[in-house]
N, C-alpha and C positions, 0 to 999 in steps of 0.2 A: 320270285321277282328278281330281276337283275339290278345292277347298280344304276345310278342315274344316267340317263341318256339312252337306255334301252326301251324300246316300245313295250308297253304293258297291255295285256288283254284284260278281260273282265276278271281274270283270276291269276294274273302273273305274267309269265313270259310265253309268248307263242313261238313255236319253232320257226326258224328261218328257212324259207324254201327258195332256191335259186334255180334258174333255167338258163342253159347255155344258149347263145344266139343261134347255134346250129340246131337247136332242139326243134323237132317237127311240131311241137305244141306252142312254139313261140308266137305264132300268128294269132293265138287265142288270148293273148294278154289284153288287159284292159288298156284303154288309150293312154292312161297315165303310167303305164309300166307296172301294173299291179301283180305281175307274176302269173303262174299257171292256175287257172280256176279249178276248184273241186268240181265234182260231178254236177252240183247244183249251181255252178257258175260264179262262185265267190272265191277268190284266191286268198291265201294267207296274208299277203301284203295289203290287199284291199280291206280285209277284216281288221288288221292291225291299225291301218290308217284311220278307219272309221272309229274304232274304239279308243284310239289315243286322244280323240277330241272330247271324250267324256272325262270331266274333272272328278277326281276321287280323293277321299281322305286316305291317310296312310296309318296302318296299325302294325303292332308287333304281336304276333301270335306266339304264345309260349306254353311249354309243358315240361313236366319233370319226368325223365326216363328213369324209373327205379331200377331197371335191370342193367344199367351201364355203370359198372364198377361198384365198389362197396357202399358208396353213398349216393349212387345214381348220378345223373347229369341233367342240367337244365338245357333245354333246346329252344331256340327262337327262330322266327322266320318273318321277314317283312312282307306285308300283303297290302294290296289296294282293293281287293274284292272282298269287302266285308259289309254286311248290311243287316238291318232289322227285318225280321220275317213276320213276327206275331207279337201282339201285346198280351194276349191271354190264350195259352201260356206265353211267357216271355221267351222268344226264340230269336236267335241270330244265325247268320250263315257266313261261312268263310269258304273260299274255293282254293284248293290245294292241288299242285301238280301231282298227278298220279305217280306213285313210286318215289316221291321225294321223302326225305327223312321225316318231315313232319307228318306227311300222309301215313307213312308206315307206323310211326309212333302212335298217332291218334286212332289207328285201326286196333291197337292193343290197349292204349291208355285213354279212358273216356273223359278224363278231366283236363281242362286247359284254360288258359287265360288270354285276354286281349288287352293291350294298352293302346289307347288312341293317342297317336303321337302329336306333339306340339312342334311348332316351327323350330324351336330350340333343340329338338331331338333329331334334326336332319342327319347328323353323323351316325346316330344310332341306327336309323333306317338304312343308311348305306352299308354299315358293317354287317348287319344281319341279312343283307341282300347278296353278299359275296358268295360265289359258287366255289365248290371244291374244298371247302374247309372240313377238317376231320373232327373238330370239336368246337363247341360254343363256350367252353369254360372261360377262356380268356376274354371273350367278347362281353361276358357279363361282369367280369372282374371289377371294372371301373365305372360301371353304370349303376347309379343309385336305384335300388329296387327292394321290395319286400316280398315275402312269400305269402301267397293267398291262403287264407285259412280254409276256404272251401275246396280249392283246387290243388294246392301245393305248388302252383306255377308261379314263376317270378312275375311281379307286377311293377312296372317302372314308375318311379317317382318323377314328378314333373309332367306326367301325362294329363291330357284333358280329362280322360275318364279311363277306368279300368273295369273289366267285366270278368267274372269267373263262370265257367260253363261246364256242363256235362253233355257229352254227345247224345243227341236225341235221335238222329238219323244220319246215315251216310248214303249218298246217291252218286253212282258213277255217271259222269257226263263227259263223253269224249276222252280227252287226255287229262282231265282233271277229276277230282273228287269234291263234291259239295258236302261239307260237313255242317249239319244243322245242330246247334247246341242250345240247350235250355240254360238260361241265365240263372245262376245260383246267388250271385252277390255282385254289387257294383260299388264304385267309389269315384269321387271327383277330386283327384289330387290337385289339379291346376285348371279348373273349369273355365277360367277367363283368359287363358293363354292363347296366342294366335295359333291356328291349326296348321299342320303340315299337309300340303295338297300336292297332287301329282297330275300333270297335264302335258300331253304331247311328249312323253318320254323324259320329263324333267320334274324335279321337285320345284314347287312354286310358292311364292309369297302371296297370301290372300290380301289384296289391297282393301 
């Protein structure tokens, strides 16, 4: 997921596709300038515009990388595509960009955590959405958190809820990976705090 202001798909950021005015495919654009359609007729821009109208919650997905350095390293990623899948057994799903650091880590590390962010944690969402960072160590340094007993992942204090998961299944879906996790433990650090929401490319206040 990108920083605030970037359109978000059902699983984070969709790639931007542009077409030159001289392109022979330009006349196939949608009336509102929706870009070049895919073979089935929907362009990246049209899809992004439609999905940006879906209001979503914001979570921080976390995991501990035991192979990074002598003590390992904590990794975090802001996401808006997180949902409940099943009650029995308790399953949740998060969508990760294929080839991202979190995707690569969870391909090897089956344990991970989720913190459902409150409105007061907007800055946390922004910092863990930054691209190009080499390490998340400093990002966690001043963020209150505990380490989950079931997952070893950092869980943020002040979150509406936290969940600890073990990967149940991984499904390749286009340019993303759908990671389904079995919930091992939950907690409600600040269950009555206002939630952080995302709509039309921006973090929003839920009135």
